[in-house]
Every structure is written in C-alpha cells, then in structure tokens.
Steps between C-alpha positions, in 0.01 A plus 500: 500500500838332467615152582866593430745743638667643196841589657524141631422359157757730342756395749448140411543569134818701565644224725434232232639704212806619693580151620488367149659810345197547266295797383142581437315725249127564486237607240188663618179640355213537755736550793668792329845451647382416858684151494828671403447775764445252784795294390727802491372639834753257653843658543754304295244378240736608221691184583217279372239714328605585141207687342130548468281567194163676542314396185162640553402531129498216250741707290747501792459125547592451144783750477670448831440135548434354157142388571341394177221721371337172387495391871349823613244503227408139553517467876504849638744674738351311791576146406733212568655536163579862550651474838710208384634705217561789736701279741711357212540846350633627835763234500590569137533877570694488829796331660317293761445152609128532589213718390141540588209673327158634596196615284147538631184705525527712812169684436275661574419457134632286211368165615271266294321178567810303386750728666357659812644790698754353737635241253882500499730270299853426624797317343843420639796407285861386540807505280616144465792397275485844338129443416203676665246246631163559668498329844141597585196704391165535656227749576312623802180701545542746776221688680489867596558831334777591263747551779416180672526297171841654418635452849380138510662436159834638621492287814394192305771522232775539755373226734460261213851578373637398847299170487630431150870570599450274796331214300717533189216352269718539191740232634229232500444512120 
C-alpha cells in the first residue's frame, strides 16, 4: 500500500531541522493527529517538533488557526484556500520555522462530484523575515478506504516536506 517508510521520512525531517536548528508545527483535519503522532514517534522529537493542531471542525479551524469563516463558506474546508490559511495560522500560533497542513475527505461518505472521497489538500509554509509565507500547496486524490486515504495523506505530506526542504523553492522567488 505504501511507497514510503514513515520512520525513514521522519528521520530525514528530524535530521534537516536539527541541522538547521529549526522547528516544525502541523495543522491537521482529516488525519486527526496522525501526522503529529508519527513525527513524535521518533525519540528526541521535542528538539524539532513544536506542536500540532487537530482542527477537525470548521469552528476549530477558525478559533485555533484564524481561518476565515468567509474562506470556509466560499471554498469549503477541503480547499487550497483553507489549507493555506491553516498553514499560515499554524505559524502565527506557534514558535516554529515551518508548518504544514492537511484537510481532506477520507470517506467513506462526504464526497461530491467536485470533491470526491480521497481528495486531500496540503499546504506547507515557512517563517521568513518574521512573516509567514506559503512555499507550496497542492492536492492529491488517494484511492482506498478511509484508513488507506489517511495513511497515504500522512506519508505524502511528510515526503513532500522533505522534498521542499531539499529544494528550497522559496529561495527562487
């Protein structure tokens, strides 16, 4: 089912953040804290993992991360706009250098023609010159049952974080 070894991915994240003396925080919806769980499975993660927000409801997204009700009403919880606001809100409500966010439709219900079951949006952000900036956002449509969709989302968001840290796309702007 998996193309990734989660402990290997987490080790790579830890190595990068420790080497650069940086920290990470996460905001999750459909993964329900699974990203934070796998990150903190690594002993010593308190050196580079600062906090996680599980914002499953729209109200939690607004209250904990400052996601705009207008954004949620206009685009929905599973949208590029919402995950970007989640990632920025994570930086604004933590003491970290990087954040990531996840929001999706894990199923089995809740999908629509425009937003099918398996659709997951992601965003990654960085603190730069005391300002939070989005470094990437994208979506994937994963196949499988609820567990499979959630697991693939966890693996994907961490693997993409490693790729972004290696590529440093924010430096090319």
